[in-house]
C-alpha positions in Angstrom: -31.4 33.1 13.5 -33.9 32.1 10.8 -33.8 33.5 7.3 -36.3 32.4 4.6 -36.3 28.5 4.7 -32.9 28.1 6.3 -31.5 28.6 9.7 -28.6 30.9 9.1 -25.4 30.3 10.9 -24.2 32.9 13.4 -20.9 32.7 15.2 -23.0 32.9 18.5 -25.3 30.1 17.7 -24.7 26.7 19.4 -25.7 23.3 18.2 -28.5 23.4 20.8 -29.8 26.6 19.3 -29.7 25.0 15.9 -31.8 22.1 17.3 -34.4 24.5 18.7 -36.0 25.0 15.3 -36.2 21.2 14.7 -37.7 20.6 18.1 -40.4 23.3 17.4 -41.2 21.4 14.2 -41.4 18.2 16.2 -43.7 19.7 18.7 -46.1 20.9 16.0 -46.2 17.5 14.4 -43.8 17.8 11.5 -41.4 15.2 12.8 -42.2 11.9 14.3 -39.8 11.4 17.1 -36.3 12.2 18.4 -33.9 12.3 15.5 -31.6 9.3 15.0 -28.3 9.8 13.3 -25.8 7.0 12.2 -22.2 8.1 11.6 -19.9 5.6 9.8 -16.2 5.7 10.3 -16.8 7.2 13.8 -13.2 6.3 14.9 -11.6 8.3 12.1 -10.6 11.9 12.2 -13.7 13.3 10.4 -16.1 10.6 11.7 -15.1 11.1 15.3 -15.7 14.8 15.1 -19.0 14.3 13.5 -20.0 11.8 16.0 -19.1 13.8 18.9 -20.8 16.9 17.5 -24.1 15.0 17.4 -23.6 13.6 20.8 -23.5 17.1 22.1 -26.9 18.0 20.7 -29.8 17.3 23.0 -32.7 15.5 21.3 -30.6 13.4 18.9 -29.7 9.8 19.3 -26.5 9.0 17.6 -24.9 5.7 16.9 -21.4 5.4 15.4 -19.6 2.5 13.6 -16.0 1.6 13.2 -14.1 -1.2 11.5 -10.8 -1.5 13.5 -11.1 0.9 16.3 -14.5 0.5 18.1 -14.8 2.0 21.5 -17.5 3.0 23.9 -20.8 3.6 22.0 -19.0 3.1 18.7 -19.9 -0.4 17.4 -17.7 -2.6 15.3 -19.0 -3.5 11.9 -17.6 -4.4 8.4 -19.4 -2.1 6.1 -18.5 -4.3 3.2 -20.7 -7.0 4.7 -24.0 -6.0 3.1 -26.3 -8.2 5.4 -24.7 -6.8 8.5 -25.3 -3.2 7.3 -28.9 -4.0 6.4 -29.5 -5.5 9.8 -27.9 -2.4 11.5 -30.2 0.0 9.4 -33.3 -2.0 10.0 -32.6 -2.2 13.8 -31.6 1.5 14.4 -33.9 3.0 11.8 -31.9 6.2 11.4 -33.2 9.4 10.0 -29.8 10.5 8.8 -26.7 8.5 7.8 -23.5 10.4 7.6 -21.1 8.2 5.7 -17.6 9.1 6.6 -15.9 5.8 6.3 -13.6 5.4 3.3 -10.1 4.6 2.2 -8.8 8.2 2.1 -5.1 7.6 1.4 -4.3 7.7 -2.4 -1.1 5.7 -2.0 -2.7 3.0 0.1 -5.8 2.9 -2.3 -3.4 2.3 -5.3 -1.9 -0.7 -3.5 -5.3 -2.2 -2.5 -7.3 -1.6 -5.6 -10.2 -4.1 -5.1 -10.7 -3.4 -1.4 -10.7 0.3 -2.1 -13.3 -0.1 -4.9 -15.6 -2.0 -2.6 -15.3 0.3 0.4 -15.3 3.6 -1.6 -17.7 2.6 -4.4 -19.9 -0.4 -3.4 -20.6 0.5 0.2 -22.2 3.8 -0.7 -24.3 1.9 -3.2 -25.7 -0.3 -0.4 -26.4 2.7 1.7 -28.2 4.5 -1.1 -30.4 1.5 -1.8 -31.3 1.2 1.9 -32.1 4.9 2.1 -34.9 4.5 -0.4 -36.7 1.7 1.5 -40.4 2.7 1.6 -40.8 1.2 5.0 -38.1 3.3 6.6 -36.3 5.8 4.4 -33.5 8.2 5.4 -31.3 10.9 4.3 -27.8 9.7 3.3 -24.9 12.2 3.3 -22.0 10.7 1.4 -18.6 12.3 2.2 -16.7 12.6 -1.0 -13.6 14.5 -2.1 -12.2 17.3 -4.2 -10.0 14.7 -5.8 -12.9 13.7 -8.2 -11.5 16.7 -10.1 -8.2 16.9 -12.2 -7.0 20.3 -10.8 -6.8 22.1 -14.1 -9.8 24.4 -13.8 -10.3 25.5 -10.2 -12.6 26.6 -8.6 -14.9 23.8 -9.3 -18.7 24.2 -9.0 -20.9 21.4 -7.9 -21.9 20.7 -11.4 -18.3 20.8 -12.8 -17.4 17.6 -14.8 -15.3 15.3 -12.6 -12.1 13.9 -14.1 -10.1 12.1 -11.3 -6.3 11.5 -11.8 -5.8 8.7 -9.5 -7.6 5.5 -8.2 -8.7 7.2 -4.9 -10.6 9.8 -6.9 -12.0 7.2 -9.3 -13.4 5.1 -6.5 -14.9 8.2 -4.7 -16.5 9.2 -8.0 -17.9 5.7 -8.3 -19.5 6.2 -4.9 -21.0 9.6 -6.0 -22.5 8.0 -9.1 -24.1 5.2 -6.9 -25.6 7.7 -4.5 -26.9 10.0 -7.2 -28.2 7.2 -9.5 -31.2 8.3 -11.6 -33.1 5.2 -10.5 -33.7 6.8 -7.1 -35.7 9.7 -8.7 -39.1 9.9 -7.0 -38.2 7.3 -4.4 -38.3 7.8 -0.7 -35.4 9.2 1.2 -32.8 11.7 0.2 -29.3 11.1 -1.1 -26.6 13.8 -1.0 -22.9 14.0 -1.9 -20.8 16.4 0.3 -17.3 17.0 -1.2 -14.5 18.2 1.1 -10.8 18.7 0.6 -7.9 17.6 2.7 -8.7 17.5 6.4 -7.1 18.3 9.7 -8.2 18.5 13.3 -8.0 16.6 16.6 -6.6 13.1 16.0 -5.4 10.2 18.0 -2.3 10.0 15.9 -0.8 12.6 13.6 -0.5 10.0 10.9 -4.3 9.8 10.6 -4.3 13.1 8.8 -2.2 14.3 5.7 -1.9 17.7 7.4 -1.5 16.6 11.1 1.5 14.4 10.0 3.4 17.6 9.0 3.7 18.4 12.7 5.9 15.3 13.2 8.1 16.3 10.2 8.5 19.9 11.4 9.3 18.6 15.0 11.9 16.1 13.6 15.1 18.1 14.4 17.3 14.9 14.2 19.1 16.1 11.1 17.0 14.1 8.7 16.2 16.1 5.5 12.8 16.3 3.9 11.6 17.5 0.5 8.1 19.0 0.6 5.5 19.7 -2.0 5.4 23.4 -3.0 3.5 22.7 -6.2 -0.1 21.7 -5.3 -2.4 24.2 -3.7 -4.6 22.8 -1.0 -7.4 24.2 1.1 -7.1 22.4 4.5 -10.4 22.0 6.3 -11.0 21.5 9.9 -13.1 18.4 10.7 -14.8 20.4 13.6 -16.1 22.8 11.0 -17.5 20.1 8.8 -19.1 18.4 11.9 -20.7 21.8 12.8 -21.9 22.3 9.2 -23.5 18.8 9.2 -25.3 19.5 12.5 -26.7 22.7 10.9 -27.9 20.8 7.9 -29.6 18.0 9.7 -31.4 20.0 12.4 -32.2 23.3 10.7 -33.0 22.8 7.0 -36.7 22.6 6.2 -36.4 21.9 2.6 -34.7 19.1 0.4 -31.0 19.4 0.1 -29.2 19.9 -3.4 -27.8 16.6 -4.6 -24.2 17.9 -4.4 -22.8 20.2 -1.7 -19.3 21.5 -1.2 -17.6 22.5 2.1 -14.0 23.7 2.4 -11.6 25.9 4.2 -10.8 29.1 2.3 -7.1 29.5 3.0 -4.8 28.3 0.3 -1.5 26.5 1.2 1.0 24.3 -0.2 2.3 21.5 2.1 5.6 23.4 2.4 3.8 26.6 3.4 1.9 24.6 6.1 5.2 23.4 7.4 6.3 27.0 7.7 3.2 27.9 9.7 3.7 25.0 12.0 7.5 25.7 12.5 6.6 29.2 13.5 4.0 28.1 16.0 6.4 25.5 17.5 9.3 27.9 17.4 11.5 25.3 15.7 13.8 25.5 12.7 12.5 24.5 9.3 15.9 24.3 7.6 15.6 20.5 7.3 12.6 21.0 4.9 13.2 21.9 1.3 10.5 23.2 -0.9 9.8 21.3 -4.2 7.8 23.5 -6.7 8.5 21.4 -9.8 5.6 19.9 -11.7 5.5 16.3 -10.6 6.6 13.9 -13.4 3.7 12.3 -15.4 5.0 8.8 -14.3 4.5 9.5 -10.6 3.2 6.4 -8.9 0.1 8.1 -7.5 -0.4 11.5 -9.2 -2.2 14.4 -7.3 -4.1 17.3 -8.9 -2.6 20.7 -8.7 -5.5 22.7 -7.5 -8.9 21.3 -6.8 -10.4 24.3 -4.9 -14.1 23.8 -4.4 -16.5 26.6 -5.2 -18.8 27.4 -2.2 -21.4 29.1 -4.2 -23.9 26.4 -3.4 -23.8 27.4 0.3 -24.9 30.9 -0.6 -27.8 29.4 -2.6 -29.2 27.5 0.4 -28.4 30.3 2.9 -25.6 28.8 4.9 -22.4 30.7 5.9 -19.2 28.9 5.5 -17.9 30.0 9.0 -14.8 28.0 9.9 -11.7 28.3 12.0 -8.6 30.2 11.0 -5.9 27.7 10.2 -2.9 29.1 12.0 -4.9 30.2 15.0 -6.5 26.7 15.5 -3.1 25.0 15.3 -1.6 27.4 17.8 -4.4 26.7 20.4 -4.3 23.0 19.7 -0.6 22.5 19.9 -0.2 24.5 23.1 -3.1 22.7 24.7 -1.4 19.4 24.2 1.8 20.6 26.0 
């Protein structure tokens, strides 16, 4: 249904119904042609969900990119190769670019500092520059993280001051600054930061997600013992919900987006509590998993913030319901469907 200037999400609305409003606008001349969407990182957990969500919407032409796992219509490209990215944009001429590609693993980022700075910080700068091209501008959605905050003052509003505690957060913040650079004020295109927390959802490998990997730990009944974080509060968010949210934004909004958006699940868990949920669903013992509620030592190799809950007030401001799948229910259906 439509409310004011925004198509408001209903649990009964489908992506095709969201597209209806955009197609009406196209019919009356407000849009030039079929919408084109480019999704980077389309072989990742989030990127693949976003890519498939747009593929399911009639009237949208979607192209995906991947670095190491191209397949089907997802093309291989090194996003750090600026000329290749420029050629891709010039040839495809997207209306929207959803930039999901990133080094998302804090421990890996800390070991590959320069490569992480380039991928997480400089690639968004390239895309932001290309988005402002007067010959063909586009809307850039840069997927960022709650780890731009230090975890001491949750919940964090979109205008809260970032203060990352690890290199991963620093590089994602660098990407935010590049996308929101004041030099783009008044220039063509639109550049938006979308912050999201830790992700879960359908994945080729459980190791692709910091949440999915816990399934393997819970299932490991070999006698191996695990110590699990029971200190940091997380708000795991399903990539299918983020994909649905992005479809709603691209096909239904008839006014400019705010420069920063937040999207998040609303159920708080520690990693240990997630293990308990999964063990119950799988009907296995969790005696091999010991909770650790101690404050991590300050000299920890890669520190993590305690609680980076994202305020979702910005969604109320633009008239979008959070929606979202219930964590335990989704896992129950997903795990049973794989057996």
